[in-house]
VOGU-3710 file (C-alpha; in Angstrom, 3 decimals, decimal comma):
1> mtvfyapeia> 1,601/19,592/-13,441  0,574/19,871/-9,789  3,078/19,128/-7,035  1,628/17,448/-3,958  3,341/17,198/-0,585  2,956/14,528/2,068  1,757/16,307/5,236  4,985/15,569/7,112  7,148/16,991/4,323  4,910/20,022/3,718
11> klisgsgtvg> 5,794/21,206/7,215  9,476/21,242/6,241  9,154/23,201/3,011  8,330/26,888/3,329  5,361/27,946/1,248  3,957/24,457/0,759  1,808/24,270/3,870  1,885/25,034/7,535  5,515/25,491/8,396  6,397/23,646/11,559
21> tpaqgftdgt> 7,992/20,514/12,841  6,637/17,085/11,937  6,126/14,545/14,670  9,314/12,842/15,831  10,470/9,979/13,656  8,649/11,119/10,512  11,642/13,085/9,252  15,280/12,811/10,237  14,441/9,849/12,473  16,813/7,022/13,176
31> vraqtavvtm> 15,931/3,644/11,702  16,380/0,902/14,257  16,003/-2,844/13,996  15,384/-5,751/16,318  16,018/-9,301/15,169  14,905/-12,424/16,985  16,085/-15,885/15,903  13,949/-18,763/17,139  15,129/-22,365/17,081  12,122/-24,366/15,952
41> atqttsdtiv> 11,433/-27,340/18,227  7,855/-28,422/17,553  6,351/-25,444/19,375  2,616/-26,060/19,346  -0,511/-24,064/18,531  -1,014/-23,081/22,165  2,412/-21,398/22,217  3,406/-17,825/21,406  6,947/-16,582/20,849  7,915/-13,005/21,745
51> vgvlpkgsif> 10,128/-11,557/18,995  10,407/-7,866/19,822  9,312/-4,766/21,677  8,515/-1,635/19,678  9,035/1,476/21,835  6,372/4,083/22,541  6,511/6,836/19,904  8,242/4,674/17,312  6,900/4,367/13,783  6,778/0,837/12,384
61> lygvlnnsat> 8,298/0,653/8,900  8,331/-3,031/7,948  9,521/-6,441/9,046  11,243/-9,438/7,495  10,242/-13,036/8,242  12,793/-15,685/7,330  12,890/-19,431/7,890  15,557/-22,034/7,203  13,031/-24,837/6,684  9,473/-24,964/5,409
71> lgsstvaigi> 6,861/-24,398/8,085  4,698/-27,089/6,485  1,038/-26,746/7,375  1,611/-24,596/10,457  0,565/-20,972/10,211  2,246/-18,011/11,842  0,760/-14,628/12,606  2,812/-11,730/13,923  1,174/-9,134/16,103  0,301/-7,975/19,582
81> tgttgkyraa> -2,174/-8,844/22,307  -5,661/-8,212/20,969  -4,487/-8,035/17,334  -2,413/-11,147/16,734  -2,208/-10,482/12,984  -1,319/-6,787/13,206  1,959/-7,164/11,295  1,340/-10,474/9,496  -1,964/-12,261/9,168  -1,924/-15,974/9,971
91> atktsttpev> -0,650/-17,875/6,920  1,591/-20,763/5,999  5,157/-20,175/4,848  6,570/-23,028/2,823  9,176/-20,984/0,957  12,544/-20,256/2,579  12,742/-16,928/0,765  12,642/-13,915/3,110  9,182/-12,324/3,285  8,589/-8,618/3,878
101> igvggnhgva> 5,832/-8,192/6,447  3,727/-5,260/7,530  0,002/-5,561/7,022  -1,567/-2,379/5,575  -2,836/0,276/7,919  0,079/0,007/10,347  2,324/2,574/8,705  2,757/6,255/9,392  1,361/6,176/12,911  3,529/6,709/15,963
111> lsaaetvfit> 2,798/4,127/18,647  0,975/5,583/21,643  2,366/2,810/23,871  5,150/0,249/23,629  4,125/-2,974/21,869  5,319/-6,474/22,684  5,363/-8,268/19,321  4,927/-12,028/19,175  4,357/-14,953/16,837  1,104/-16,881/17,204
121> igaaslpssg> 1,311/-20,448/15,922  -1,798/-21,928/14,349  -3,115/-24,960/12,452  -0,165/-27,239/13,303  3,024/-27,285/15,360  6,220/-25,763/14,004  8,822/-28,164/12,566  11,158/-29,997/14,931  14,278/-28,302/13,540  15,432/-25,195/11,727
131> tlsvslfyae> 15,301/-21,507/12,574  12,696/-18,801/12,191  13,792/-15,178/12,363  11,824/-11,969/12,576  13,418/-8,560/12,032  11,390/-5,468/12,899  12,390/-2,087/11,452  11,076/1,153/12,934  11,939/4,842/13,106  12,342/6,982/16,186
141> n> 14,101/10,150/17,231
//
């Protein structure tokens, strides 16, 4: 049976690849979290809601979207300027079960600049009551 090593780990294990130090945050990094709780008050489709700032050099791990009431026919995307669906593509959320977010392709890459993360509301306004929370988890040294 062949043993394969992820590139970041191969650098830590002598004899398994180029011995060196992986980029900061990939090993022995500190997991940090930011949580934003938004009181829903019929915010409309022309509104955005800033829910976090990921620091330069951090490595996004995943996020959790939670709501206390159904969002009905409104859609929410979570992302950044220029890529509003970077972390969650626009979609409805009628369940009040927490949802793990983190659209593929955004993992394992250290951010070259800080990112202001925001919700983009689409299709219909948010409900007039309830809360919507977004937790962002990332690693950094």
